[in-house]
C-alpha positions, 0 to 999 in steps of 0.5 A, spaced: 880 921 087 882 919 081 878 918 074 879 911 072 877 909 064 875 902 064 874 899 058 870 892 058 872 887 051 867 881 049 867 875 047 862 874 041 861 867 044 859 870 050 854 875 048 848 869 050 850 870 058 850 878 058 844 878 055 842 874 060 846 878 065 844 885 062 839 887 067 843 886 074 849 889 071 845 895 069 842 896 076 849 895 079 851 901 075 845 905 076 848 903 083 854 907 082 852 913 078 847 914 084 852 914 089 857 918 086 862 912 083 860 912 076 861 917 072 859 915 065 858 908 061 856 905 055 857 900 049 860 900 044 856 900 037 859 894 035 858 889 040 866 889 041 866 891 049 864 897 053 867 904 056 866 907 063 869 913 067 869 911 074 872 915 080 876 911 086 881 914 090 886 908 087 886 902 083 886 898 088 879 900 090 876 901 083 879 894 083 874 892 089 868 896 085 869 892 078 870 885 082 862 887 084 859 887 076 855 882 075 859 881 069 864 880 072 861 875 077 859 871 071 865 871 067 861 876 061 868 879 060 873 876 055 877 882 058 878 889 063 884 894 062 883 900 067 887 907 066 888 914 070 885 919 066 885 927 067 879 930 063 881 936 063 875 938 058 868 937 057 862 936 062 866 931 066 873 936 067 870 937 074 873 931 075 880 932 074 886 931 078 887 939 081 881 941 078 
């Protein structure tokens, strides 16, 4: 399994739509935490986006998961960046490749 850092970029013009979808988005996130797929998540304090740490077999599997996000389903995200990540220190280090 690989840890992926996922960054969402928000368009300020879509704030109202995100507010409407946020309860479903957070429920979806909670389900992923329970399933062991989501390690951490949260919005940026300036409202410009959010950062997530997911576990997936590969990037194709990750994108299948992200496509189910109510924010994605309702066009609430202006951009997404995904990057494989190897957390070697801190609370997520147990997920490091080769740990």
